[in-house]
Legacy VTK file of the C-alpha trace (Angstrom):
# vtk DataFile Version 3.0
C-alpha trace
ASCII
DATASET POLYDATA
POINTS 69 float
0.524 9.030 9.434
3.300 10.926 7.430
6.298 12.436 9.130
8.193 13.819 6.683
8.886 14.053 3.177
11.961 13.644 1.930
13.330 16.783 -0.436
11.676 16.036 -4.404
13.993 16.878 -7.208
12.886 14.327 -9.945
9.897 12.150 -10.151
11.051 10.360 -7.069
8.916 10.913 -3.960
10.184 9.381 -0.179
8.228 9.924 2.478
8.514 8.822 6.411
5.883 7.392 8.253
5.513 8.232 11.859
7.071 5.340 14.396
3.440 4.160 15.603
2.383 2.707 12.292
4.145 0.464 10.655
5.076 1.532 6.828
4.218 -2.088 5.310
0.703 -1.455 6.452
0.555 1.774 4.446
2.379 0.093 1.722
-0.387 -3.101 1.924
-3.075 -0.562 1.983
-2.119 1.807 -1.165
-1.763 -2.004 -3.014
-5.132 -3.020 -2.428
-6.172 0.579 -3.870
-3.867 -0.132 -6.984
-0.918 2.398 -6.279
2.351 0.585 -5.873
4.891 1.756 -3.551
7.944 0.139 -2.081
9.961 0.231 1.532
12.693 2.799 1.090
14.126 2.406 4.654
12.756 2.175 8.180
9.468 3.510 7.997
10.325 5.250 4.745
7.849 4.624 1.483
9.138 5.637 -1.741
6.938 6.645 -4.793
7.952 6.964 -8.384
6.068 8.937 -11.299
6.335 8.080 -14.947
6.756 10.372 -17.836
2.784 10.486 -18.510
1.945 11.433 -14.907
-0.510 14.116 -15.498
-3.161 16.526 -13.099
-5.652 14.177 -13.031
-3.280 11.385 -11.831
-2.367 13.647 -9.128
-5.453 14.404 -8.064
-6.268 10.636 -7.820
-2.845 9.491 -5.824
-3.539 12.479 -3.279
-6.751 11.179 -2.697
-5.477 8.003 -2.381
-2.806 8.945 -0.041
-5.410 10.863 2.477
-8.311 8.260 2.086
-5.898 5.442 4.438
-5.343 5.425 7.765
LINES 1 70
69 0 1 2 3 4 5 6 7 8 9 10 11 12 13 14 15 16 17 18 19 20 21 22 23 24 25 26 27 28 29 30 31 32 33 34 35 36 37 38 39 40 41 42 43 44 45 46 47 48 49 50 51 52 53 54 55 56 57 58 59 60 61 62 63 64 65 66 67 68
């Protein structure tokens, strides 16, 4: 469902969802898994990590992102 990921320079990750899937449905599915993300533009989703974000959290985030469709 991810079309592109914008270049990452900080703790902010923005990705674009393919046109056939409403980005709002991805946001809702992630929220149901306790991952809070926000709409950032047409078909774009913004994610922000925090200071204490570690490798275990990254692994969990990847697992959640791969587990939705």
